C-alpha positions in Angstrom: -48.5 -224.5 129.2 -51.0 -224.6 126.3 -51.5 -220.8 126.6 -48.0 -220.4 125.4 -49.0 -221.7 122.0 -51.9 -219.3 121.9 -50.1 -216.1 122.8 -48.6 -214.6 119.6 -47.6 -211.2 121.2 -44.6 -212.4 123.3 -41.5 -214.2 122.4 -41.9 -218.0 122.5 -38.7 -218.3 124.4 -39.5 -215.7 126.9 -42.8 -217.3 127.4 -41.2 -220.8 128.1 -38.6 -219.5 130.3 -41.0 -217.4 132.4 -43.2 -220.5 132.7 -40.1 -222.1 134.3 -39.4 -219.2 136.7 -37.0 -217.1 134.7 -38.7 -213.8 134.8 -35.9 -211.5 133.2 -35.5 -213.5 129.7 -34.8 -211.5 126.7 -36.6 -212.0 123.3 -34.6 -214.6 121.2 -35.0 -213.0 117.9 -35.6 -216.4 116.2 -39.2 -217.7 117.1 -42.3 -216.8 114.9 -43.4 -213.9 117.3 -39.9 -212.3 117.2 -39.6 -212.8 113.2 -43.1 -211.3 112.9 -42.4 -208.3 114.9 -39.0 -207.8 113.0 -41.0 -208.2 109.6 -43.3 -205.2 110.8 -40.6 -203.0 111.7 -39.3 -202.9 108.1 -41.4 -200.6 105.8 -44.1 -202.5 104.4 -43.3 -201.4 100.9 -39.6 -202.2 101.2 -40.5 -205.7 102.7 -42.7 -206.4 99.9 -40.2 -205.2 97.3 -37.4 -207.4 98.8 -39.5 -210.3 99.5 -40.7 -210.4 95.9 -37.1 -209.9 94.7 -35.9 -212.8 96.9 -38.6 -215.2 96.0 -38.3 -214.4 92.4 -34.3 -215.2 92.5 -35.0 -218.2 94.3 -37.7 -219.4 91.9 -35.3 -219.4 89.1 -33.2 -222.0 90.7 -31.9 -222.8 94.2 -29.2 -220.4 95.3 -26.6 -220.5 98.1 -27.7 -218.3 101.2 -24.8 -216.1 101.4 -24.6 -215.3 97.7 -28.3 -214.4 97.7 -27.4 -212.0 100.6 -24.6 -210.4 98.7 -26.9 -209.6 95.8 -28.6 -206.9 98.2 -27.4 -203.7 99.8 -29.5 -204.2 102.9 -28.2 -207.6 104.1 -29.7 -207.2 107.6 -33.1 -206.8 106.2 -32.6 -209.5 103.6 -31.5 -212.0 106.4 -34.8 -211.1 108.3 -36.9 -211.6 105.2 -35.2 -215.0 104.4 -35.8 -216.1 108.0 -39.5 -215.0 107.7 -40.0 -216.6 104.5 -38.4 -220.1 105.9 -40.7 -219.6 108.9 -43.8 -219.1 106.7 -42.6 -222.5 104.8 -42.5 -220.4 101.4 -38.8 -221.3 101.1 -36.6 -224.0 102.5 -33.1 -224.1 103.5 -31.1 -227.5 102.8 -27.6 -226.9 104.0 -26.4 -223.6 102.4 -28.7 -223.7 99.8 -32.2 -221.8 99.5 -35.2 -223.0 97.3 -38.8 -222.7 97.0 -41.0 -225.2 98.9 -42.6 -227.7 96.4 
């Protein structure tokens, strides 16, 4: 079971379900491994630009999750970057609000 924590190539949920005998589990899309994979898919320059813009806007003051997303054209990428930043502990979500981790 400890090996699940060490394997950063396969979805955590898939690993867990596989461990308990469910062999055809699909990636969850929410664990650190899935989020990391999605972040790599986005062009690294675009990712860096969007990430910088998101952090900049949140650093000014806490902002509602949906309002932040509406400020960008590519909402799918922005949502993934927000999840990635939350997963990395750079920003936190408190209810509908996003803010920088202090």
